[in-house]
N, C-alpha and C positions, 0 to 999 in steps of 0.2 A: 514590570514582572521580573521576578527573581531569576537569575541565570540558572538556578536549580530547577526551575519549572520549564522543562523543555517539551516541545511538540514534535511529533513525527509527521512529516508531510510526504505524501506519495503521489507521484504523477505517472499514470500508466498511459503510454503512448504506443503507436504502432511500431516504433523502431527501438525505444528504450523505455525501461521503467527506472524512474529516478526516485530516490528516497533521500530526504534531508532531515537533519536534526536542527530545529530552529526554536525561536521563542516568539512571544507575541509582539516583540519589537521588530521582528524580521531578521534578527541576527542569525546567521547560519554558522553552526559549529561543525557540521560534517555533511558531505555529499557522497552518495553512493549511486552507481548507475550500472545496469546490466541490460543485455539485449532482451527485448520482449519476445522475439521470434513469433510475431503475430500470425505467421502462417503455420504454427505448430500447436500442439495441444495446450490448452489453457492451464492444465495441471502443472506443467513445467514452470510457468511464470508464478503460479500460486506457491509452489514449493520454495522457489528462490525468494519470493517476497516474504514468506513466513520465516525463513531462516534469517534474513536480514533483520526483520522486526524483532524476533526473539533475541538476537544478539544485542540489538540496541537497548531493548527493555532490561536485559541483564546488567548493562553497564551504565545506565542512566535513569534518572528520576524523570518520568514522562507524565505530562498532564493529559495528553490526548493524542488522537491520530486523525489526520484529515487526508482523504483520498480523492483525487480527480482522475477521470479516465476518459479516453476517446469513447464516444457513445453514439446514440443514446442507449441508456441502460434502464431497464425497468426498475423503478425505485423500490418496489416491494420484493422482487424476486432476485435482483442483481443480474438478470439475464441480459446479455448483450443483444440488442435488437437490430442495429444497423451500424456497423463501424467498418468502413472500407479498409482501414489500415489494420484491422484485427479480424480479417475475414473468416478465419477458421474458428473464431470464438463465437460467431453468431449462434444464438440459441443456447449458449452455455453460460455458466457463471463460475466465479471462483468458489472453491469448496468452502461454503460457509462454516461448516463445523470445524474445519482445520484453521480457518482464519480466526474464528472466535476462541478456540483453544489457544492459539498463539498469543492472543491478547489477554489471557487470564492473568498474566504477570503484571498487567497494567493496574496499578492501584490509583483509582481516580479520586480517593478520598484523603490522600496524604497532603 
């Protein structure tokens, strides 16, 4: 894969949310981490994540985004069903409209 085709990888954990810019060969170009504050409102983490993703999209040619999270999470609604490390997020999801709007800068056809 060309170095110009990068991927955003997101790992949402109970302590930290980690974001990396990588490629399909596993080469990591940048790592960003911030506290999840899993005992606080999910919207705080969503806003922080959107800000980071938008900044990455403005500065890089991105092929796609992959997200992993402590779960389980309902695959249709994104609602956290049972996640001991994200206890205050149970029954909630990341604001889908805000997340989708942040990804509008992603050109999947370039």
